[in-house]
Each structure stands twice: as structure tokens, then as C-alpha cells.
TIDO-390103 format. One line per field, with one value per residue (C-alpha): residue in one letter; x negated, y, z. Coordinates in Angstrom, 3 decimals, m for minus. Example, Ala and Ser with C-alpha at 12.3 -4.5 7.8 and 13.67 -1.06 7.14 Angstrom:
resn	(A / S)
px	(m12.300 / m13.670)
py	(m4.500 / m1.060)
pz	(7.800 / 7.140)
END
This chain:
resn	(M / P / M / T / I / A / I / S / L / R / T / K / T / I / L / V / V / T / V / A / L / Y / L / A / A / T / T / C / A / C / R / R / N / S / N / Q / N / A / N / A / N / G / P / T / S / T / S / G / S / D / A / E / Q / S / K / R / Q / A / Q / S / L / V / E / K / G / K / E / L / A / D / P / D / H / N / Q / D / E / Q / A / V / Q / A / F / Q / E / A / I / S / L / Q / P / D / L / A / E / A / H / L / R / L / G / M / A / Y / T / A / L / D / K / K / T / E / A / E / E / S / Y / K / K / A / I / E / L / Y / K / K / L / T / Q / S / D / S / K / D / A / D / A / F / F / Y / L / G / E / A / Y / T / F / L / H / R / D / E / E / A / A / R / A / Y / R / Q / A / T / K / L / K / G / D / D / E / E / A / F / Y / Q / L / G / I / A / E / T / R / L / A / H / Y / P / E / A / T / A / A / F / N / K / A / L / E / I / D / P / D / D / Y / R / A / S / D / A / I / E / N / A / K / E / G / T / Q / R / I / K / E / G / K / K / H / A / E / D / M / L / K / K / Q / A / N / A / N / G / N / L / N / M / N / S / N / S / G / A / K / P / G / P / R / R / S / P / G / N / P / W)
px	(m103.424 / m100.706 / m97.964 / m95.080 / m95.301 / m95.753 / m98.535 / m99.616 / m102.708 / m102.763 / m105.182 / m103.992 / m100.390 / m100.240 / m97.332 / m98.673 / m96.513 / m97.601 / m101.274 / m103.905 / m103.098 / m106.452 / m105.578 / m102.303 / m104.078 / m106.749 / m104.311 / m102.270 / m105.002 / m106.953 / m104.026 / m104.554 / m106.682 / m110.004 / m109.477 / m108.220 / m111.684 / m113.002 / m110.076 / m110.707 / m114.000 / m114.040 / m116.592 / m120.196 / m123.112 / m125.233 / m124.737 / m125.287 / m126.852 / m127.618 / m123.920 / m122.958 / m125.597 / m124.334 / m120.787 / m121.913 / m123.926 / m121.037 / m118.603 / m121.051 / m121.226 / m117.432 / m117.294 / m119.948 / m117.959 / m114.774 / m116.547 / m117.985 / m114.603 / m112.823 / m111.363 / m113.494 / m116.626 / m115.341 / m118.436 / m116.690 / m119.655 / m121.628 / m118.577 / m118.358 / m121.977 / m121.426 / m118.391 / m120.243 / m123.126 / m120.673 / m119.148 / m122.580 / m123.091 / m119.540 / m117.776 / m114.572 / m114.289 / m110.795 / m110.958 / m114.093 / m112.292 / m109.255 / m111.347 / m113.434 / m110.252 / m109.283 / m112.673 / m112.458 / m109.004 / m110.478 / m113.011 / m110.237 / m111.745 / m108.423 / m109.657 / m112.176 / m109.609 / m107.038 / m109.559 / m110.475 / m106.841 / m106.141 / m109.102 / m107.901 / m104.469 / m106.071 / m108.060 / m105.263 / m102.944 / m105.510 / m105.593 / m101.813 / m101.801 / m104.451 / m102.787 / m99.085 / m98.897 / m101.549 / m99.420 / m102.297 / m103.100 / m99.487 / m99.565 / m102.704 / m101.368 / m98.435 / m100.846 / m102.691 / m99.406 / m98.344 / m101.450 / m100.583 / m96.951 / m95.684 / m93.011 / m90.916 / m93.947 / m95.094 / m91.709 / m91.815 / m95.274 / m94.369 / m91.158 / m93.111 / m95.521 / m92.599 / m91.225 / m94.557 / m95.211 / m91.946 / m93.525 / m95.598 / m94.178 / m96.441 / m95.274 / m91.628 / m92.381 / m94.189 / m91.385 / m88.960 / m91.079 / m91.213 / m87.458 / m86.870 / m88.933 / m86.784 / m83.636 / m82.693 / m81.514 / m79.569 / m82.578 / m84.884 / m82.686 / m82.749 / m86.550 / m86.984 / m84.552 / m86.655 / m89.828 / m88.203 / m87.137 / m90.772 / m92.092 / m89.403 / m91.998 / m92.826 / m91.595 / m92.526 / m89.833 / m87.390 / m87.922 / m87.876 / m84.640 / m82.879 / m84.040 / m82.810 / m79.413 / m79.161 / m80.005 / m77.246 / m74.787 / m75.870 / m75.258 / m71.783 / m70.937 / m72.286 / m70.172 / m67.065 / m67.698 / m68.130 / m64.911 / m63.024 / m64.312 / m63.231 / m59.749 / m59.456 / m60.578 / m58.086 / m55.262 / m56.255 / m56.276 / m52.865 / m51.366 / m52.840 / m51.252 / m47.862 / m47.997 / m48.993 / m46.115 / m43.473 / m44.482 / m44.605 / m42.088 / m40.020 / m41.083 / m38.754 / m36.382 / m35.306 / m31.835 / m31.512 / m30.180 / m32.525 / m36.186 / m38.734)
py	(m138.205 / m140.058 / m137.896 / m138.295 / m135.212 / m134.164 / m131.630 / m130.555 / m130.261 / m127.522 / m129.352 / m132.880 / m133.549 / m136.248 / m137.383 / m138.140 / m140.319 / m141.374 / m140.578 / m138.748 / m135.054 / m134.235 / m135.828 / m133.960 / m130.720 / m131.276 / m131.962 / m128.887 / m126.334 / m127.281 / m126.346 / m122.729 / m120.398 / m119.593 / m115.849 / m115.592 / m116.398 / m112.950 / m111.384 / m113.611 / m112.007 / m109.821 / m107.212 / m108.324 / m107.118 / m106.403 / m103.796 / m103.159 / m105.880 / m108.034 / m108.135 / m109.086 / m111.783 / m113.149 / m113.286 / m115.081 / m117.600 / m118.228 / m118.746 / m121.054 / m123.145 / m123.274 / m124.544 / m127.123 / m128.230 / m128.536 / m130.788 / m132.944 / m133.205 / m134.202 / m137.729 / m138.782 / m138.032 / m138.483 / m136.977 / m135.229 / m134.958 / m133.126 / m130.983 / m129.944 / m128.868 / m126.817 / m125.031 / m124.357 / m122.817 / m120.647 / m119.466 / m118.674 / m116.327 / m114.944 / m115.518 / m113.927 / m116.042 / m117.409 / m120.165 / m121.611 / m122.041 / m123.543 / m126.030 / m126.831 / m127.776 / m130.056 / m131.764 / m132.232 / m133.761 / m136.266 / m137.211 / m137.513 / m134.709 / m133.294 / m130.716 / m129.204 / m129.235 / m127.430 / m124.746 / m124.205 / m123.927 / m121.425 / m119.342 / m119.498 / m118.272 / m115.384 / m114.338 / m114.771 / m112.760 / m109.956 / m110.117 / m109.890 / m106.972 / m105.100 / m105.909 / m106.694 / m107.539 / m110.284 / m113.224 / m115.710 / m114.749 / m115.406 / m118.739 / m119.918 / m118.613 / m120.938 / m123.789 / m123.224 / m123.152 / m126.350 / m128.208 / m127.286 / m128.403 / m124.869 / m125.192 / m122.116 / m119.873 / m121.770 / m121.261 / m117.526 / m117.213 / m119.232 / m117.243 / m113.998 / m115.416 / m116.199 / m112.670 / m111.176 / m113.594 / m114.733 / m117.071 / m119.056 / m122.551 / m123.979 / m121.472 / m122.309 / m126.010 / m125.687 / m123.475 / m126.261 / m128.803 / m126.606 / m126.009 / m129.742 / m130.477 / m127.937 / m129.675 / m126.447 / m128.462 / m125.803 / m123.459 / m126.311 / m127.140 / m123.512 / m123.399 / m126.640 / m125.415 / m122.290 / m124.373 / m126.413 / m123.278 / m122.234 / m125.709 / m128.129 / m130.918 / m130.848 / m134.308 / m133.591 / m130.942 / m133.242 / m135.970 / m133.550 / m131.887 / m135.234 / m135.764 / m132.285 / m132.952 / m136.220 / m134.309 / m131.811 / m134.666 / m136.307 / m133.067 / m132.726 / m136.307 / m135.770 / m132.656 / m134.424 / m137.361 / m135.010 / m133.167 / m136.461 / m137.585 / m134.302 / m134.655 / m138.215 / m137.136 / m134.260 / m136.593 / m139.119 / m136.417 / m135.194 / m138.672 / m139.197 / m135.983 / m136.924 / m140.354 / m138.858 / m136.389 / m138.957 / m141.353 / m138.815 / m139.167 / m136.095 / m134.463 / m133.930 / m131.036 / m128.943 / m127.638 / m123.895 / m123.500 / m125.885 / m125.026 / m127.790)
pz	(m53.787 / m55.802 / m57.075 / m59.550 / m61.734 / m65.326 / m65.947 / m69.389 / m71.570 / m74.243 / m76.498 / m75.641 / m74.613 / m71.944 / m69.817 / m66.357 / m64.091 / m60.584 / m61.025 / m59.039 / m58.599 / m60.100 / m63.429 / m63.504 / m62.677 / m65.310 / m68.122 / m67.265 / m66.729 / m69.815 / m72.057 / m71.236 / m73.239 / m71.585 / m72.144 / m68.584 / m67.316 / m68.075 / m66.214 / m63.215 / m62.338 / m59.259 / m58.287 / m57.986 / m55.938 / m59.030 / m61.752 / m65.439 / m67.511 / m64.474 / m63.587 / m67.132 / m67.218 / m63.906 / m65.275 / m68.402 / m66.415 / m64.027 / m66.884 / m68.616 / m65.444 / m65.271 / m68.852 / m68.004 / m64.972 / m67.014 / m69.482 / m66.700 / m64.997 / m68.197 / m67.874 / m70.833 / m68.776 / m65.234 / m63.609 / m60.755 / m58.398 / m61.056 / m61.825 / m58.173 / m58.279 / m61.445 / m59.984 / m56.732 / m58.661 / m60.583 / m57.306 / m55.907 / m58.856 / m58.918 / m55.574 / m56.880 / m60.020 / m59.461 / m62.043 / m60.474 / m57.148 / m58.845 / m60.792 / m57.751 / m55.938 / m58.803 / m58.738 / m54.966 / m55.439 / m57.891 / m55.229 / m52.604 / m50.545 / m49.447 / m46.950 / m49.368 / m52.171 / m50.041 / m49.075 / m52.723 / m53.809 / m51.036 / m52.140 / m55.736 / m54.613 / m52.751 / m55.803 / m58.338 / m56.097 / m56.113 / m59.899 / m60.166 / m57.741 / m59.703 / m63.034 / m62.706 / m66.412 / m66.372 / m67.461 / m67.288 / m63.710 / m62.724 / m64.545 / m62.762 / m59.473 / m60.089 / m60.759 / m57.483 / m55.561 / m57.321 / m56.203 / m52.610 / m53.118 / m52.511 / m55.152 / m54.330 / m54.723 / m57.800 / m59.444 / m58.714 / m60.252 / m63.353 / m63.732 / m63.722 / m66.289 / m68.605 / m68.182 / m69.151 / m71.992 / m73.485 / m76.040 / m73.534 / m73.959 / m71.274 / m68.671 / m69.379 / m69.171 / m65.850 / m64.535 / m65.442 / m63.588 / m60.485 / m60.570 / m60.953 / m57.860 / m56.015 / m57.319 / m59.130 / m62.110 / m64.048 / m63.840 / m64.850 / m67.838 / m68.972 / m68.726 / m70.675 / m73.336 / m73.752 / m74.015 / m76.776 / m78.604 / m78.723 / m79.530 / m80.760 / m80.937 / m77.232 / m76.232 / m72.601 / m72.413 / m74.227 / m71.646 / m68.730 / m69.800 / m69.733 / m66.157 / m65.244 / m66.805 / m64.883 / m61.713 / m62.444 / m62.922 / m59.670 / m57.801 / m59.349 / m58.428 / m54.909 / m54.435 / m55.704 / m53.391 / m50.443 / m51.327 / m51.626 / m48.243 / m46.654 / m48.148 / m46.877 / m43.441 / m43.429 / m44.466 / m41.816 / m39.145 / m40.316 / m40.142 / m36.695 / m35.418 / m36.851 / m35.237 / m31.922 / m32.001 / m32.995 / m30.239 / m27.438 / m24.566 / m23.671 / m20.436 / m17.488 / m17.807 / m14.842 / m14.305 / m14.803 / m11.334 / m9.551 / m9.053 / m8.749)
END
């Protein structure tokens, strides 16, 4: 699914313009620390050591799938299989559903991808409800919303992530991208500025902030143009009324003593 968007990679910084959504998703999600994986596990049907072993196996499969899905390997069919196996072991592993959606997107399986993203949203929302201070869960919730083009909800999730983790440059950058897509240019500019405060070398934010500033200027120019047009219309209406009144013929007048 082509899409003009910039998504990030924590270990490799790539600017993605008009590329498959999968590539954008991959570069963004991989920037994040994998510590969130352990928090993404839901309850399992096993207990004790068996449950821990199941979690480890599921996470190992997720890591395998991520490697297979990497653009350097481009083995998306095999990645799908790895993520599906992880889900079979840990059905509530949110990251597995998110990554499965990304792999399906790479294979242009839109229906399957959408279902996976929706499941990821469901699971990440549960995580944020059970732990309202889980910044990573809010970040990945924002990612899942982004992949479904639900930008208002994505912005809210990213915004919460930045509140919980004020030094998360990636969260501020993604918040700026979401606000830009919503044409909230002042908010986008503020988010990009914060990202640059944290990482002055992030050229993605430098480029994006210029686009946001241009958007702000376009809105100002659009408002001014609209105001000018309204003034012109008001003046034209006023002149028309004056001309109508000056050209009107006086009506018949009746004598005070003579009724009609």
C-alpha cells in the first residue's frame, strides 16, 4: 500500500518517502527497545516453568520473524510463519500481532494485515489499562493506530508516551508526524522541536519541522485569502445596495385627506 510518510528506525535512520507501508512500519518499530516485549505478554493457559518457557519460545520466534522481515532479508512469508507460531504459543503477545500485520502488509494482504493491527490495538490498550505508566505500550499503540490511518488516536497515544517518557525522541518525532498528517502544524512543530532538543542530530526531525512550518504558513495565507474574499464580497454587497436605493423610484403618496 503506497504511502507518503516518514517512519523511523532506532538502529538505522531512514527517511521513507512514498514507499510500501510495511517498509515504513519496519523502520519505525525496529528503533524501539525490545524491553517492551516482556510487558506485552498476557496471561497464558500454562503455569510455572512451562509458562516461562512458552514466553521465551514465543519471544524467540518474534525475534526470528523480525530478522526474516528485515529489508536486508526480505523473507516475509517465513516471517509470517514465525509470528503465527509465536501467537500460537502466546495469543496475547501484542508485538507478535503488530509485526504480523507488518509482514502481511509487505505481502499486500490487506485484510489479514488490518485484522492483525486491530488485534494489536486491543492488546496494547489492555496493557495501557493495566499499567497506565507503560510508555512503550502507548508508543506501540500509536504505531498500530498509524498503520490503520487512525491519526487522531495515534496522536493521542504518542502524546501520552511523551508525557510518560519525556526523553523519548522517537515518540516526539512520531507525534510530530501524526500531527502533521492531521494538519495540526503548530503542534507538529512543537513536537519536532522537542525531538531535536533530545537529539540535535536527528535530520528527520529537521526536515519534518520545515514541512510543518510551511504548513503553518499555508494555513495563515489561506486564512488571509479567505478574509480578503469576505471583505470584497461585503463591499460588493454594500455597493449593490447603495445603487439599488439610489435608483429606486418614489412610490405614490396619498393625500392626508383622501383615502385610496
